[in-house]
N, C-alpha and C positions, 0 to 999 in steps of 0.2 A: 504494500500499500504506499503511495506517495504522500509527501507532506501536503501537497495541494488537496488531495482526496480527504485526508484527515482534517484539515482546516474546514473544507466545505461541509463535512459531516458535523463538525463542532458547531458551525454557524446555524445549521438546521436544527440541531438539538437545542441550542441556546434559545433560538427564536421560539420554538414550540413550547419550551419550558415556561415562558413568561406570558404567552398569549392568553391563557385563562385568567391570569391576575389583571392583565390590561383590559380583558373583556368586562370584568366586574365594574370598572371605572368608566368605560367608554360610553358616552351618551351623545347621540347625534341630534341636532336640532330638528331634523326632518324625518328621520327614519327610526325604527324601533331600536332600542338600546342594545349595545354590544359592538364589538370591534368590527364585525363582518361588513356593515354598510360603508365603512370609511374607505376613502380612496387609498390607492397604493402608496403615495408619498407619505400621507399621514400615518398609515399603518407602520411603515418603516420607522418613522419618527418616534412613535409611541412604544414600539417594541424596543428600539435601541435605548430610549429614555429608561424604560423599565430594567433593562439589563444594567445600565449604568447605576441606577439607584441600588442595585444589589452588588455593585462593584464587580460585575462579571462581563461588561462589555469590553471587547478588545480595544486597547488604546490605539491600536494600529488600524482601525477600520475607519474609512473616510466615506462621506456621502457626496454625491454629485460631483465626481471628479471629471475633468475634462479628458476626452480622448486625445492622445498624443498628437494625432494628425489632424484634428478638426475641433470645432467649437462644441461639438456634441458632448453630452455629459453621461457618464456611466453611474448607475445608481449606487454601487458600493465598490470600494477598492480596498483590499486588505494588503498591507505591506509589513514584512517581517524580515529585516536583514535584506538579503538579495531576493527574497520571495516577493512577488507581486501578483495578486489574484484579483483581476476585474470581474465583477459580478453584476449581471442585469437581473432585475427582479420584476415579477409580474403577479397581479392577483389572478387566481384561478377560482373564480366565483360565478357559477353558471346560473345562479338564481337571483332574482331581484329581491327587494325588500318585502314584496308582497308574495313571494314564493313562485312567481311565474319565471319561466326560463328566460334569461337575458339573451335577446337575439344578437347582441353584439359581442358577447364574451368569446364565442367560439373563434371568431376571426381575430380577436385580440391575442389569443394564445396560438392558433394553428395556421393563420394566414401566411402563405410564403410570399405575398406580394406587398413590397414596401410602399408606404404612403408618405406624402410630404409631411403631414401633420402628426403621424403616429407610427408606431412599429408594433409588431407582435412579438411574443416571446420567441417565435420561430425565426423571424428576421433578426431579432437580437442575437441569436446564436451565430448567424452569418456575420453580422456587424462586428461582434467581438473577435471572431475567428480571423477576419480580414483586417483587423485594426493593428496599429503599431504596439498595442499592449503585448501582442504575441500570445502563443498557447503555452500552457493550458490556461483555461479560463472557466468561469462558473456561471450557472444560472440558477435562480431561486424562484420557487413558486409558493405563494401563500394561498393554499387550497381550503375552500369551505364547502360544506355540504349539509343537508338537513338530515334528521333522523329518518330511517326507513326510505331513503331515496329510492324511487322506483326504477331509475335508469341505472342499471348495473355498470354501464360504461363510465358513469360519473363517480368513480372511485379513485382515490389518490394513486394507488398502485397501477390502475388501468391508464390513468392520464399520464403518469410517468413513462409507462411502457410505450404508449402511442407517440409521445413527444419524441422519444429516442427514435422511433421508426421514421417519423416525419423529417427529423433533422438529417438523418442518414439518407433518406430518399432524396430530399431536395438539394442538399449541399454536399453530400459525400463526405461528412465530418464524422470523426470518431467520438462518440458520446456515450456516457454511462450514468445511470442513476446511482448516486452514492449514498442518498439518505431519503427516507420517507418517515419523518418523525410526526407521530399522531398527537392531537390534543382533542379534548371533548369538554362536555358540560358548559357550553357557552350560552349566553342569555337570549340571543336572537332567535325568533321562531323558525327561521329558515337557514341560518348560518349557525348550526348548533354544534358542529364538530369539524374537524378538518386535519390538515397536516402541512408541514413545511417540507417541500420537496427540493432537493439539490441535485444538480447534475454537473458533471465535469466534461468539458470539451477539450480534446487533446489535438 
């Protein structure tokens, strides 16, 4: 097991360990209470703040770091000596606050077609692999589901597996799921449990 793999596993484990505690305090002005309805950037902020309050957030993790070759920003970068791991993160939240399927979430995760205003987790994999950060790099998914989800395909391990297949199919990159860290007992009626998923791209 490589050092990069170990770090990506630790990040997923650390994130999953504090999400239930964050969930207890997270209240949205518009949606039902809980961390689930919040947007990606705010969730990352709340999780990192919770880890910092426990003294467990890595001091070498930075947010919104510029790509070396462009003005684009990478969600997280971990630096430790000569080790540098850029990580792009995305919400994997296929249901809306009211429980309906979110019609936009699938393309936010699996679309291979880059858009000017947004990117999917899939195109993030390509963007990282082609960047001057170099390989290996990481991807992080904050996945939520309701209890007794009727779509068997909407399971953390199934999503992780499909994402691997799609990255390999579209970009011929070597990718591996390194962690699927579960959490549960969240307050929101449709974002009741989930997992933090991490992948390594080599």
